[in-house]
C-alpha positions as CSV (number, residue, x, y, z in Angstrom):
1,X,-95.1,0.4,19.5
2,X,-94.6,1.3,23.2
3,X,-97.2,3.9,22.9
4,X,-99.9,1.5,21.8
5,X,-98.7,-1.1,24.2
6,X,-99.3,1.3,27.1
7,X,-102.7,2.2,25.7
8,X,-103.6,-1.5,25.7
9,X,-102.4,-2.1,29.2
10,X,-104.9,-4.3,31.1
11,X,-105.0,-1.9,34.1
12,X,-106.4,0.9,32.0
13,X,-110.1,1.8,32.7
14,X,-112.6,2.6,30.0
15,X,-112.9,6.2,31.1
16,X,-109.1,6.6,31.0
17,X,-109.0,5.1,27.5
18,X,-111.7,7.4,26.3
19,X,-110.1,10.5,27.7
20,X,-106.6,9.4,26.5
21,X,-107.9,8.8,23.0
22,X,-109.7,12.1,23.0
23,X,-106.5,13.9,23.9
24,X,-104.5,12.0,21.2
25,X,-107.2,12.9,18.7
26,X,-107.0,16.6,19.6
27,X,-103.2,16.6,19.5
28,X,-103.2,14.9,16.1
29,X,-105.8,17.4,14.8
30,X,-103.5,20.3,15.9
31,X,-100.5,18.7,14.3
32,X,-102.3,17.9,11.0
33,X,-103.4,21.5,10.8
34,X,-99.7,22.8,10.8
35,X,-98.2,23.8,7.6
36,X,-95.2,21.8,6.4
37,X,-95.9,18.7,8.4
38,X,-93.4,16.1,7.3
39,X,-94.9,13.0,5.7
40,X,-93.2,10.7,8.2
41,X,-94.9,12.5,11.1
42,X,-98.2,12.6,9.3
43,X,-98.0,8.8,8.7
44,X,-97.0,8.2,12.3
45,X,-99.9,10.3,13.6
46,X,-102.4,8.5,11.3
47,X,-101.0,5.1,12.4
48,X,-101.4,5.9,16.0
49,X,-105.0,7.0,15.4
50,X,-105.6,3.7,13.5
51,X,-104.0,1.6,16.2
52,X,-106.1,3.2,18.9
53,X,-109.3,2.7,16.8
54,X,-111.5,4.8,19.0
55,X,-114.3,7.2,18.2
56,X,-112.8,9.7,20.6
57,X,-110.0,10.3,18.1
58,X,-112.5,11.6,15.5
59,X,-111.0,15.2,15.4
60,X,-107.6,13.8,14.5
61,X,-109.0,11.4,11.9
62,X,-111.0,14.2,10.2
63,X,-108.0,16.5,10.2
64,X,-105.9,13.7,8.8
65,X,-108.2,13.5,5.8
66,X,-106.7,16.9,4.8
67,X,-103.1,15.8,5.2
68,X,-100.6,16.4,2.3
69,X,-99.5,12.8,2.7
70,X,-101.5,10.2,0.8
71,X,-100.6,7.4,3.3
72,X,-101.9,9.5,6.2
73,X,-105.1,10.3,4.3
74,X,-105.6,6.6,3.5
75,X,-105.0,5.5,7.1
76,X,-107.5,8.1,8.4
77,X,-110.1,7.1,5.8
78,X,-109.6,3.4,6.5
79,X,-110.0,4.0,10.2
80,X,-113.1,6.0,9.7
81,X,-114.5,3.2,7.7
82,X,-113.6,0.7,10.4
83,X,-115.2,2.8,13.1
84,X,-118.6,3.1,11.3
85,X,-120.2,0.6,13.6
86,X,-119.1,2.5,16.7
87,X,-120.5,5.8,15.4
88,X,-123.7,4.6,13.7
89,X,-125.8,5.3,16.7
90,X,-124.8,9.0,16.9
91,X,-126.4,11.0,14.1
92,X,-124.3,14.1,14.9
93,X,-121.1,12.1,14.5
94,X,-122.3,10.4,11.3
95,X,-123.2,13.8,9.8
96,X,-119.8,15.2,10.8
97,X,-118.0,12.3,9.2
98,X,-120.1,12.4,6.0
99,X,-119.4,16.2,5.6
100,X,-115.7,15.7,6.2
101,X,-115.5,12.7,3.9
102,X,-117.4,14.5,1.2
103,X,-115.0,17.5,1.3
104,X,-112.0,15.2,1.4
105,X,-113.3,13.1,-1.6
106,X,-113.8,16.3,-3.6
107,X,-110.3,17.4,-2.9
108,X,-108.5,14.0,-3.2
109,X,-107.5,12.5,-6.5
110,X,-105.7,9.5,-5.1
111,X,-107.8,6.4,-6.0
112,X,-106.5,4.4,-3.0
113,X,-107.8,7.1,-0.7
114,X,-111.1,7.5,-2.6
115,X,-111.9,3.8,-2.2
116,X,-111.6,4.1,1.6
117,X,-113.6,7.3,1.6
118,X,-116.5,5.5,-0.2
119,X,-116.3,2.8,2.5
120,X,-116.3,5.5,5.2
121,X,-119.6,6.8,3.8
122,X,-121.3,3.4,3.8
123,X,-123.4,3.8,6.9
124,X,-126.2,1.2,6.8
125,X,-129.6,2.8,7.5
126,X,-128.3,6.3,6.6
127,X,-128.8,6.4,2.8
128,X,-130.5,9.9,3.0
129,X,-127.5,11.2,5.0
130,X,-124.9,9.9,2.6
131,X,-126.6,10.0,-0.8
132,X,-125.7,13.6,-1.7
133,X,-122.0,13.0,-0.7
134,X,-121.9,9.9,-2.9
135,X,-123.4,11.9,-5.8
136,X,-121.0,14.8,-5.4
137,X,-118.0,12.4,-5.5
138,X,-119.5,10.5,-8.5
139,X,-119.9,13.8,-10.4
140,X,-116.3,14.9,-9.6
141,X,-115.0,11.6,-10.9
142,X,-117.1,11.7,-14.1
143,X,-116.0,15.2,-14.8
144,X,-112.4,14.2,-14.4
145,X,-112.8,11.3,-16.8
146,X,-114.5,13.6,-19.3
147,X,-111.5,16.0,-19.3
148,X,-108.8,13.4,-19.6
149,X,-108.3,9.9,-21.0
150,X,-108.0,8.0,-17.8
151,X,-108.7,4.4,-17.1
152,X,-111.3,3.1,-14.7
153,X,-109.8,2.2,-11.4
154,X,-112.9,0.5,-10.1
155,X,-113.1,2.5,-6.9
156,X,-116.8,3.2,-7.4
157,X,-117.5,-0.5,-6.9
158,X,-117.2,0.1,-3.2
159,X,-119.9,2.7,-3.4
160,X,-122.2,0.7,-5.6
161,X,-121.9,-2.3,-3.2
162,X,-123.4,0.0,-0.5
163,X,-126.4,0.9,-2.7
164,X,-126.8,-2.7,-3.8
165,X,-127.2,-3.9,-0.2
166,X,-130.4,-3.3,1.7
167,X,-129.3,-0.2,3.6
168,X,-132.5,1.7,3.6
């Protein structure tokens, strides 16, 4: 709590906040890449990134999508979804996020994470950029359902809502 309180201090300038968030994102990315990261630390890192809610933390958020901890993956996916508006003007960042989310979605079987990953892909005006990623995730989910008797968890509803809206 003290960490985010200090980040939110009224005396902090925007350049300081951007640089600080970038350093936190880099440090989180390094930690997430370590083998044997304890779930508690992964969750704490992901929560700090979520609390900062800054585009500059992108390296940490993308690395967190590969965490062994489902809560950390969920928090990073949710934060990426929350930051879409801040990144939508930067095609390079959008493409970076789309590729990372696609890879994460293909590797992740946790429905709670997948729902947030679908939301993280929903960039209005970027249908051509995200369409292949959505199709790859749909194919993976369909194949999994064909191979085992599982129930429908409804996570694709998030994705279908994106295509239903006028996002072209």
